[in-house]
C-alpha positions in Angstrom: 0.0 0.0 0.0 1.4 3.4 -1.0 1.1 7.0 -0.2 -1.8 8.8 -1.7 -1.8 11.9 0.4 0.0 13.7 -2.4 2.8 15.6 -0.9 1.7 15.7 2.8 4.3 13.3 4.2 5.9 16.0 6.4 2.7 17.5 7.7 -0.3 15.2 8.5 -3.4 15.8 6.4 -6.3 17.0 8.6 -8.5 14.3 7.2 -6.2 11.6 8.5 -6.7 12.3 12.2 -10.4 11.3 12.4 -9.8 8.4 10.0 -7.1 6.9 12.2 -8.9 7.8 15.5 -12.1 5.9 14.6 -9.9 2.9 13.9 -8.6 2.6 17.4 -10.3 1.0 20.4 -8.5 1.7 23.7 -8.6 -0.1 27.1 -8.9 2.2 30.1 -8.6 -0.6 32.6 -6.6 1.2 35.2 -5.8 4.9 35.7 -3.6 6.7 38.3 -3.2 10.4 38.5 0.6 10.3 38.8 3.6 8.4 40.0 2.8 4.7 39.1 2.8 4.5 35.4 2.6 0.9 34.1 2.4 -0.3 37.8 -1.0 1.4 38.3 -3.7 -1.0 39.4 -6.4 1.5 40.4 -9.5 0.5 38.4 -10.9 3.3 36.1 -14.6 3.3 37.2 -15.3 6.9 36.3 -13.9 8.8 33.3 -11.2 11.2 34.4 -11.0 14.6 32.5 -7.6 13.7 31.1 -8.9 10.6 29.4 -12.1 12.3 28.3 -9.9 14.9 26.6 -7.8 12.2 24.9 -10.9 10.4 23.5 -12.3 13.7 22.1 -9.0 15.2 20.8 -8.0 12.1 18.9 -11.5 11.1 17.7 -11.1 7.7 19.4 -13.7 5.3 17.9 -14.2 3.0 20.9 -13.2 1.6 24.3 -13.2 -1.9 25.7 -14.2 -2.5 29.3 -12.9 -5.1 31.8 -14.0 -6.4 35.1 -12.2 -3.6 36.8 -14.3 -1.0 35.0 -17.7 -2.6 35.6 -18.1 -3.1 39.3 -21.8 -2.4 40.0 -24.9 -1.2 38.1 -25.1 2.5 39.1 -21.4 2.9 38.4 -21.5 1.1 35.0 -24.4 3.2 33.7 -22.6 6.4 34.9 -19.4 5.3 33.2 -20.9 4.4 29.8 -22.9 7.6 29.8 -19.6 9.5 30.4 -17.9 7.7 27.6 -20.9 8.3 25.3 -20.8 12.1 26.1 -17.0 12.3 25.7 -16.9 12.0 21.9 -18.5 13.7 19.0 -19.1 10.4 17.2 -20.8 7.8 19.4 -18.2 5.3 20.6 -18.2 1.6 20.5 -18.3 0.5 24.1 -17.2 -3.2 24.1 -16.8 -6.0 26.5 -16.0 -9.7 26.6 -19.3 -11.1 28.0 -19.2 -14.5 26.4 -20.8 -16.3 29.4 -19.2 -19.1 31.4 -15.6 -18.6 32.3 -15.3 -15.3 30.4 -17.8 -12.9 31.9 -16.6 -9.4 33.1 -19.6 -8.1 34.9 -20.1 -9.1 38.6 -21.8 -12.6 38.5 -24.0 -11.8 41.5 -25.6 -9.0 39.5 -25.4 -10.0 35.8 -26.4 -13.4 34.5 -23.3 -15.1 33.3 -24.6 -18.6 32.4 -22.4 -21.8 32.1 -20.8 -21.0 28.8 -20.6 -22.2 25.2 -19.5 -25.8 25.7 -22.5 -26.3 28.0 -24.7 -24.9 25.2 -23.0 -27.4 22.9 -23.8 -30.2 25.3 -27.5 -29.3 25.2 -27.6 -29.2 21.4 -28.6 -32.9 20.7 -31.8 -32.5 22.8 -32.5 -28.7 22.5 -31.0 -27.6 19.2 -30.3 -23.9 19.1 -32.7 -23.0 21.9 -30.1 -22.2 24.6 -27.8 -20.4 22.1 -30.7 -18.0 21.3 -31.9 -17.7 24.9 -28.5 -17.0 26.4 -27.5 -14.4 23.8 -30.8 -12.7 24.1 -30.5 -12.4 27.9 -26.8 -11.3 27.8 -27.7 -8.8 25.0 -30.6 -7.3 27.0 -28.3 -6.9 30.1 -25.5 -5.2 28.1 -27.9 -2.9 26.2 -29.4 -1.4 29.4 -25.9 -0.8 30.7 -25.0 1.2 27.6 -22.6 -1.5 26.3 -23.0 -1.8 22.5 -20.4 -4.4 21.4 -20.0 -7.9 22.8 -16.9 -9.8 21.7 -18.9 -13.0 21.4 -19.6 -15.7 20.4 -16.4 -17.7 20.2 -16.8 -19.8 17.1 -13.5 -21.6 17.2 -13.8 -25.3 16.7 -12.1 -26.9 19.7 -10.2 -29.8 18.0 -7.2 -29.9 20.4 -7.6 -31.4 23.9 -4.5 -29.4 24.9 -6.0 -26.0 23.9 -5.2 -23.8 27.0 -7.3 -20.7 26.0 -10.4 -21.8 24.1 -11.5 -25.3 25.4 -15.0 -24.7 27.0 -15.3 -21.3 25.3 -16.0 -23.3 22.2 -19.4 -24.9 21.5 -17.5 -28.1 20.6 -15.6 -30.0 17.9 -18.2 -30.1 15.1 -17.9 -27.2 12.7 -21.5 -27.6 11.7 -22.9 -27.4 15.2 -20.5 -24.6 16.1 -21.8 -22.7 13.0 -25.5 -23.2 13.9 -25.0 -22.2 17.6 -22.8 -19.3 16.6 -25.3 -18.0 14.0 -28.1 -18.2 16.6 -26.1 -16.1 19.1 -25.1 -13.5 16.5 -28.8 -13.1 15.6 -30.0 -12.8 19.2 -27.3 -10.4 20.3 -28.0 -8.1 17.4 -31.8 -8.3 17.9 -31.1 -6.8 21.3 -29.2 -3.9 19.8 -25.7 -5.2 20.7 -23.1 -5.7 18.0 -21.8 -9.3 17.9 -18.1 -9.9 17.1 -17.4 -13.5 16.2 -13.9 -14.7 17.0 -11.0 -15.7 16.4 -10.6 -15.7 12.6 -9.4 -17.9 10.9 -9.7 -20.2 14.0 -8.0 -20.7 17.4 -9.4 -24.1 18.1 -6.5 -26.4 17.2 -3.7 -24.7 19.1 -1.8 -25.7 22.2 -0.4 -22.2 22.8 -2.3 -19.3 24.3 -1.8 -16.2 22.1 -1.9 -14.1 25.3 1.5 -15.6 26.1 2.9 -16.7 22.8 2.4 -17.0 19.1 0.5 -20.2 18.0 1.0 -21.8 14.6 -1.6 -24.0 12.9 0.0 -26.3 10.3 -3.3 -27.6 8.8 -3.7 -28.3 5.1 -5.9 -25.9 3.1 -8.6 -28.5 3.0 -8.6 -29.0 6.7 -8.6 -25.2 7.3 -11.7 -24.7 5.1 -13.5 -27.8 6.4 -12.8 -27.2 10.1 -11.3 -23.9 11.2 -12.9 -21.5 8.7 -16.2 -23.4 8.2 -18.2 -21.8 11.1 -17.1 -18.3 10.1 -18.0 -18.9 6.4 -21.5 -20.3 7.3 -22.3 -17.5 9.8 -21.1 -14.8 7.3 -23.4 -16.3 4.7 -26.4 -16.8 7.0 -26.3 -13.9 9.4 -23.2 -11.7 9.0 -22.2 -10.2 12.3 -21.5 -6.5 12.7 -17.9 -7.4 13.7 -15.3 -10.1 13.3 -12.2 -10.5 15.5 -8.8 -11.7 14.2 -6.5 -14.3 15.7 -2.8 -13.7 16.5 -1.9 -17.1 14.8 0.4 -18.1 12.0 -1.4 -20.1 9.3 1.4 -20.9 6.7 -1.0 -22.7 4.4 -3.0 -19.5 4.1 0.0 -17.1 4.1 3.6 -18.1 4.1 5.1 -14.7 3.6 7.5 -13.2 6.0 7.6 -10.0 8.0 10.5 -8.3 9.8 9.9 -8.0 13.5 11.3 -5.5 16.0 14.3 -7.8 16.7 15.3 -7.6 13.0 14.2 -11.2 12.5 12.0 -12.5 9.6 9.0 -14.4 10.8 5.7 -15.8 9.3 3.0 -13.2 9.3 0.3 -13.7 12.0 -3.2 -13.7 10.6 -3.9 -10.3 12.2 -1.2 -8.8 9.9 -1.9 -10.9 6.8 -3.6 -9.1 3.8 -4.0 -12.5 2.2 -6.1 -13.7 5.1 -7.8 -10.6 6.3 -8.6 -9.0 2.9 -8.3 -11.5 0.1 -9.7 -14.5 2.0 -12.2 -12.9 4.4 -13.5 -10.1 2.2 -12.8 -11.6 -1.3 -13.6 -15.3 -0.9 -16.0 -15.3 2.0 -17.6 -12.0 1.1 -17.6 -10.4 4.6 -18.4 -6.7 4.4 -18.7 -5.9 8.1 -16.1 -4.4 10.5 -13.0 -6.3 11.4 -11.1 -5.8 14.7 -7.9 -7.3 15.9 -7.6 -9.3 19.1 -5.8 -7.3 21.7 -2.5 -6.0 20.4 -0.9 -6.0 23.8 -1.0 -9.9 23.8 2.4 -11.5 23.6 1.6 -13.1 20.2 2.0 -9.5 18.8 3.7 -7.3 21.5 6.7 -9.6 21.8 7.5 -9.1 18.2 6.3 -5.7 17.2 6.4 -2.1 18.5 2.9 -0.6 19.0 2.9 1.7 16.0 4.3 -1.1 13.7 1.6 -3.5 15.0 -1.2 -0.9 14.2 0.2 0.0 10.8 0.6 -3.7 9.8 -2.9 -4.6 10.8 -4.3 -1.6 8.9 -2.2 -2.5 5.9 -3.7 -6.0 6.1 -7.2 -4.5 5.8 -8.3 -4.8 9.4 -10.6 -1.9 10.4 -10.0 -1.5 14.1 -6.9 -2.0 16.2 -7.9 -3.2 19.7 -5.8 -2.1 22.7 -2.9 -0.6 20.7 -1.4 1.5 23.5 -2.0 1.3 27.3 -2.7 4.6 29.1 -2.4 3.8 32.8 -1.5 7.2 34.3 -1.0 10.8 33.5 2.6 10.1 32.6 1.4 7.8 29.8 -0.5 10.6 28.1 2.5 12.3 26.6 3.8 8.9 25.4 0.4 8.3 23.8 0.6 11.6 22.0 4.0 10.6 20.6 2.6 7.3 19.6 -0.2 9.0 17.7 2.2 11.4 16.0 4.2 8.3 14.8 1.0 6.7 13.7 0.0 9.7 11.6 3.3 10.1 10.0 3.7 6.4 9.1 0.1 6.1 7.9 0.5 9.1 5.7 3.4 7.4 3.9 2.4 3.7 4.0 -1.4 3.6 3.9 -3.8 4.7 1.1 -6.3 7.4 2.1 -8.8 5.7 -0.2 -8.7 2.5 1.8 -8.7 4.2 5.2 -11.8 6.0 4.0 -13.5 2.8 3.0 -12.7 1.4 6.4 -14.1 4.5 8.1 -17.2 4.2 6.1 -17.7 0.6 7.3 -17.3 1.8 10.9 -19.6 4.7 10.3 -22.3 2.5 8.8 -22.1 0.0 11.7 -22.4 2.8 14.2 -25.4 4.3 12.3 -27.1 0.9 12.5 -26.6 0.2 16.2 -25.6 3.3 18.1 -28.2 6.0 18.7 -26.8 9.5 18.6 -28.0 10.1 22.2 -29.5 7.6 24.6 -30.4 8.3 28.2 -29.8 5.2 30.3 -31.8 4.3 33.4 -30.3 2.7 36.4 -33.7 1.6 37.6 -34.3 -0.3 34.3 -30.8 -1.7 34.4 -31.4 -3.1 37.9 -34.7 -4.7 36.8 -33.1 -6.4 33.8 -29.7 -7.6 35.2 -29.9 -11.0 36.8 -33.7 -10.9 36.7 -35.7 -14.1 37.6 -36.4 -15.0 34.0 -32.7 -14.8 33.1 -31.7 -16.8 36.2 -34.3 -19.4 35.2 -32.7 -19.8 31.8 -29.3 -20.0 33.4 -30.4 -22.8 35.8 -32.1 -24.7 32.9 -29.1 -24.5 30.7 -26.8 -25.7 33.5 -29.0 -28.7 34.1 -29.6 -29.4 30.3 -25.8 -29.6 29.9 -24.9 -32.1 32.6 -23.6 -35.1 30.9 -23.5 -38.6 32.3 -20.3 -40.2 30.8 -20.3 -43.3 32.9 -22.6 -44.8 35.5 -22.0 -48.3 36.9 -25.4 -48.3 38.8 -24.1 -45.7 41.3 -26.2 -42.7 40.4 -28.5 -41.4 41.7 -27.0 -41.9 45.2 -29.4 -43.8 47.5 -29.0 -41.6 50.5 -30.1 -42.7 54.0 -30.1 -40.6 57.1 -26.8 -39.3 58.5 -24.6 -40.8 55.8 -21.3 -39.2 54.8 -19.9 -37.8 51.6 -16.4 -36.6 51.2 -15.7 -34.0 48.5 -12.3 -33.5 46.8 -12.5 -30.2 44.8 -10.2 -27.7 43.2 -10.6 -25.2 46.0 -12.7 -24.6 49.1 -15.1 -22.2 47.4 -16.1 -24.8 44.9 -16.2 -27.6 47.5 -18.5 -25.4 49.7 -20.8 -24.6 46.7 -21.2 -28.4 45.9 -21.6 -29.3 49.6 -24.4 -26.8 50.1 -26.1 -27.8 46.9 -26.0 -31.5 47.9 -27.3 -30.8 51.4 -30.1 -28.7 49.9 -31.2 -31.5 47.6 -30.8 -34.4 50.0 -34.0 -35.9 51.4 -32.1 -36.8 54.6 -29.5 -35.1 56.9 -26.1 -35.5 55.3 -22.6 -35.1 56.6 -20.2 -33.6 54.0 -16.5 -33.2 54.6 -14.1 -31.5 52.1 -10.6 -31.5 50.8 -9.3 -28.6 48.7 -6.8 -29.4 46.0 -5.2 -26.0 46.6 -4.0 -27.3 50.0 -5.1 -30.1 52.2 -3.8 -32.2 55.1 -3.2 -35.7 53.6 -3.8 -37.5 56.8 -7.1 -35.7 57.5 -8.2 -36.3 53.9 -7.5 -40.0 54.1 -9.3 -40.2 57.5 -12.3 -38.5 55.9 -12.3 -40.8 52.9 -12.1 -43.9 55.2 -15.2 -42.7 57.1 -17.2 -41.7 53.9 -20.0 -43.7 52.3 -19.2 -42.0 49.0 -16.5 -39.8 47.6 -17.2 -37.1 45.0 -14.1 -35.8 43.3 -14.1 -32.8 41.0 -11.4 -31.3 38.8 -11.1 -28.4 36.3 -8.7 -28.8 33.4 -6.8 -26.9 32.0 -5.6 -25.4 35.3 -7.3 -22.3 36.4 -5.7 -18.9 36.0 -5.0 -16.8 39.0 -7.9 -14.6 38.1 -10.3 -17.4 38.3 -9.3 -18.9 41.6 -11.6 -17.9 44.4 -11.8 -18.8 48.1 -9.9 -16.5 50.4 -10.6 -19.1 53.1 -8.0 -21.3 51.4 -5.1 -19.0 52.3 -4.5 -20.3 55.8 -4.5 -23.9 54.6 -2.4 -23.1 51.6 0.4 -21.7 53.8 0.8 -25.0 55.6 -0.3 -27.6 53.1 -0.1 -25.8 49.7 -0.2 -28.0 46.6 1.5 -26.6 43.5 -1.0 -26.0 40.7 0.8 -28.4 38.4 0.9 -31.1 41.1 -2.9 -30.9 41.9 -4.0 -33.5 39.2 -1.4 -36.0 40.6 -2.6 -35.3 44.2 -6.2 -35.9 43.1 -5.2 -39.1 41.4 -3.4 -40.4 44.5 -6.5 -39.6 46.7 -8.7 -41.4 44.2 -6.4 -44.5 44.2 -6.5 -44.5 48.0 -10.4 -44.2 47.8 -10.5 -47.1 45.3 -8.4 -49.2 47.7 -11.0 -48.6 50.4 -13.7 -49.9 48.0 -15.6 -46.6 48.5 -17.9 -45.7 45.6 -16.7 -42.7 43.8 -18.2 -40.1 41.5 -15.8 -38.0 39.3 -17.0 -34.6 38.0 -15.2 -32.9 35.1 -15.8 -29.2 35.9 -14.3 -27.8 32.7 -12.9 -29.4 29.6 -14.0 -33.1 29.6 -10.8 -34.5 28.1 -9.5 -35.1 31.6 -12.2 -37.7 32.1 -9.9 -40.3 30.4 -7.4 -40.0 33.3 -9.8 -40.1 36.2 -12.6 -42.3 35.0 -10.8 -45.6 35.8 -11.0 -44.7 39.6 -14.7 -43.9 39.5 -18.0 -45.8 39.2 -19.8 -42.7 37.8 -18.6 -39.7 35.8 -20.4 -36.4 35.1 -19.4 -33.4 33.1 -20.6 -29.9 33.9 -18.4 -27.7 31.6 -18.6 -25.0 34.3 -17.7 -24.3 37.9 -18.4 -20.7 38.4 -19.8 -19.4 41.7 -22.4 -16.6 41.3 -23.3 -16.0 45.0 -20.8 -15.9 47.8 -21.7 -14.6 51.3 -20.7 -15.5 54.8 -23.2 -18.3 54.8 -23.9 -19.2 51.2 -21.8 -20.2 48.2 -23.7 -21.2 45.0 -23.6 -21.4 41.3 -25.9 -22.9 38.6 -23.5 -25.8 37.7 -23.4 -27.0 41.4 -27.2 -26.9 41.8 -27.6 -28.9 38.5 -24.9 -31.4 39.6 -26.6 -31.9 43.0 -30.0 -32.5 41.3 -28.5 -35.2 39.1 -26.5 -36.8 41.9 -29.5 -36.9 44.2 -31.9 -38.2 41.6 -34.0 -35.0 41.4 -33.2 -34.7 37.6 -31.7 -36.6 34.8 -28.4 -35.8 33.0 -29.5 -35.2 29.4 -26.4 -33.6 28.0 -24.1 -35.1 25.4 -20.3 -34.7 25.0 -19.6 -31.9 22.5 -16.0 -33.2 22.1 -14.5 -36.7 21.8 -12.7 -38.3 24.6 -10.7 -41.5 24.9 -13.2 -44.4 25.0 -11.6 -46.0 28.1 -13.8 -43.5 30.0 -16.9 -45.4 28.9 
């Protein structure tokens, strides 16, 4: 792409500033007045004047919100109103509210559901019902908060059991089912006035590297790519094209084997985000997508380890991508001058390397999408927001999906448990929070008084655990694989135990296996529950007489006396015989688990 600004390489053309600004989406996750810079961890919950001025001066097209920004309903409504009023052109206000393990808004207030793989598990019996119902509820809740873009659904086909970042965020391993469920969600989100952004094109499902921490590479043949990775995107674009589509920071040599020079002076394969062959020729030319494209976050290691911020932005724009997501972090007042320098470099480089005609086409796509979904002025109501978020109807759908997803993978005449008065169950769970949620759910659904003891895999006294197992009538063991990230682990009560009996996260599966082997030696009947990706069932099923999969473990309510979440209630209903497990596995596992 070449200069078409005709002689204005030294001074930036005035028309370039709004064109570039509308193509940027900033994160304002943290902000400190002074002194902390990149170390700032003070959540930005109200728009400071300095950031308001930046948004306005640079014609910034949108912002993405994180959990730190969306802490409670009054505050969220006030913040989105401030963001809307800060810019001349209404801004995209985006969030990752996929449901399940990726849900930014406080789970006690917003309905977060049990996620895409649980929807996939419900498909055989319920078709697209829950895809529609979940997206409709999430869309309604976002719309009343003033959030107009949801980076969802994830339509990656999870074909790799070792995928550390997608797994249960995927509907499953069937491209056809992923496409049907994804299309249903796009339609329902956008019927509620929230722009849907399908992700991560051309597919993040068959990777064993997280692009947050590295740069994955997919070595599929072209046939495999078209039949598996791209297939859901192609179908959705044809049936119900979404307002947005998000790129993947992944190398696909069969689609583009050209090289790019990185900031270390090394030649490397172009990531899809920076590939014109993929983002323009394939996506727009072959697949016919005419909507707005947006990068995955440019601060992820898959990009930031190899490219300076301005190079990353220019390369994505040159590839034909419309919006650069999180191109430069502003964390404090000290960062504002650095941001101004970044923008000056961007203008200068864009004026010599990008065609104004193509930037204008991109701006027109953005403008058209905003005209379609973003009202010029909208007054939000906290009263309405409070009546919509987490309302009884949405919670009912959440509970129904959680139950519809529960999958019975194995049952040697153990389930439902035949509980008599004062019997004893010992739980082995990933942490105390999850153990408490299941304990309370089991006791609530038991027809008789029930003793429940607990071991947390984060830290437990081995002798006490073995003593509890020896006294138990049943053992129920739960595990979540891949290992949880620090952000997902709850249970402050675990800290005292952790200090004395801490179990390293990588050692926890082995610790669980040893406890299950001990249980087997006692001839104690055992139920194993896969709380996340069900591939782990292969390892733990041989020590169990019954195996269930829930695809979710999130806790929505945590008080001094109560810990609960929809998956635990559903599991307890199945274990106690109050409901049947009607889900089916959306991915293949080793048949030794049968």
